[in-house]
C-alpha positions in Angstrom: -44.5 -9.3 -47.7 -44.2 -12.9 -46.2 -40.7 -13.3 -47.3 -39.5 -10.1 -45.5 -41.0 -11.3 -42.1 -37.9 -13.4 -41.0 -35.5 -10.5 -41.7 -37.6 -8.0 -39.9 -37.9 -10.4 -36.9 -34.2 -10.9 -36.9 -33.5 -7.2 -37.0 -35.8 -6.5 -34.2 -34.2 -9.3 -31.9 -30.8 -8.1 -32.5 -31.6 -4.5 -31.8 -33.6 -5.6 -28.7 -30.3 -7.4 -27.4 -28.2 -4.4 -28.2 -30.5 -1.9 -26.3 -30.9 -4.2 -23.2 -28.4 -3.4 -20.5 -27.3 -6.2 -18.0 -27.0 -5.1 -14.5 -23.9 -6.3 -12.7 -23.7 -6.2 -9.0 -20.4 -4.5 -8.3 -20.8 -4.8 -4.5 -23.1 -1.9 -4.6 -26.6 -3.3 -5.9 -28.0 -1.6 -8.9 -24.7 -0.2 -10.2 -23.4 -1.0 -13.7 -20.9 0.4 -16.0 -17.1 0.7 -15.5 -15.9 -0.3 -12.0 -15.2 2.6 -9.8 -11.4 3.1 -9.4 -9.9 5.0 -6.3 -6.3 6.2 -6.2 -4.3 7.4 -3.2 -2.4 10.5 -4.2 0.0 12.3 -1.8 1.9 15.6 -2.3 5.6 15.1 -2.4 8.3 17.3 -0.7 9.0 19.2 -3.9 5.4 20.1 -4.4 4.6 17.7 -7.1 2.2 14.8 -6.9 3.3 11.2 -6.1 1.2 8.0 -6.4 2.7 5.0 -4.6 3.9 2.4 -5.2 5.8 3.5 -8.2 8.5 2.1 -10.2 11.9 3.0 -8.6 14.6 4.9 -10.3 16.9 4.3 -7.4 16.4 1.9 -4.5 18.2 1.0 -1.4 18.0 -2.3 0.8 19.1 -1.6 4.3 19.2 -3.5 7.6 18.8 -1.4 10.9 19.4 -3.0 14.4 16.6 -2.0 16.5 16.5 -2.5 20.3 14.3 -1.5 23.3 14.8 2.3 22.3 13.0 4.0 19.4 15.4 4.1 16.5 15.2 5.7 13.0 14.5 3.0 10.4 16.7 3.2 8.5 19.3 5.0 10.4 20.2 7.0 7.1 17.4 7.6 4.5 17.6 7.7 0.7 17.2 11.4 -0.4 13.9 12.1 -2.4 12.4 8.6 -1.5 8.7 8.2 -2.2 8.0 5.1 -0.1 9.6 2.7 2.1 8.8 -0.8 3.2 10.0 -2.1 6.6 9.9 -5.7 7.7 10.6 -7.6 10.8 13.4 -9.9 9.4 12.6 -13.7 9.1 16.3 -14.2 10.2 15.6 -12.7 13.7 16.3 -15.3 16.6 13.3 -15.8 18.8 10.1 -14.0 18.3 10.7 -10.3 18.7 7.9 -7.9 17.9 8.7 -4.7 16.0 6.6 -1.5 16.4 6.9 1.3 13.9 5.4 4.8 13.4 5.9 7.5 10.7 4.1 10.4 12.3 7.1 12.1 14.1 6.2 10.3 17.4 8.5 7.7 18.8 6.8 4.3 19.1 6.4 2.7 22.7 6.8 -1.2 22.6 4.3 -1.8 25.5 0.8 -3.1 24.3 -1.8 -0.4 24.0 0.5 2.3 22.5 -0.1 3.5 18.9 2.0 2.0 16.2 2.2 -0.8 13.5 3.0 -4.1 15.2 5.2 -6.4 12.9 5.7 -10.0 13.8 8.5 -12.2 12.4 8.3 -11.8 8.6 5.6 -9.0 8.5 6.2 -5.8 6.5 4.5 -2.4 6.3 4.8 0.1 3.6 4.7 3.9 4.3 4.3 6.6 1.7 6.9 9.3 2.4 5.1 12.7 1.8 7.0 14.9 4.1 10.0 15.0 6.3 8.8 12.4 8.8 11.3 9.5 9.2 9.9 6.0 10.3 10.9 5.2 13.8 10.8 1.5 15.1 11.3 -0.1 18.6 11.4 -3.8 19.5 10.6 -5.8 22.7 14.1 -7.4 22.3 17.6 -6.2 21.9 19.2 -6.7 18.5 16.1 -7.0 16.3 16.9 -6.6 12.6 14.5 -4.4 10.6 15.1 -4.6 6.8 13.9 -1.8 4.7 13.5 -1.1 1.1 13.4 2.6 -0.1 12.2 3.8 -3.5 13.2 7.1 -5.3 
């Protein structure tokens, strides 16, 4: 009986470790197990489901010169695009501000008006889930807004 004691003790020890679960704080105390994952899904124009960003099958880099009046950015859009990234080009002279919207409302450059404000080198990505076209305005004439569309 005494010669089996070490084996029984070893089996009980290993079984105890296998059964015990270690709690891991995932930013929500007391939660354990797989990390929660959230995905943003939008319906595309053709009725399918699109998750962005995605690998591009066709892409287009464009430059749109934006002034003190709201301008569609880019001026011509890639058909069937899923998302667009718009940037206030680092090559702009001075320090122009670019303000963009994608909700079918023209942006207004003055402070206190809705829109995404981009300083030099800043970019914003919009998921294109309907027919709305991004529109941008600047506080200076001749501001370059570079864009990257993905289909």
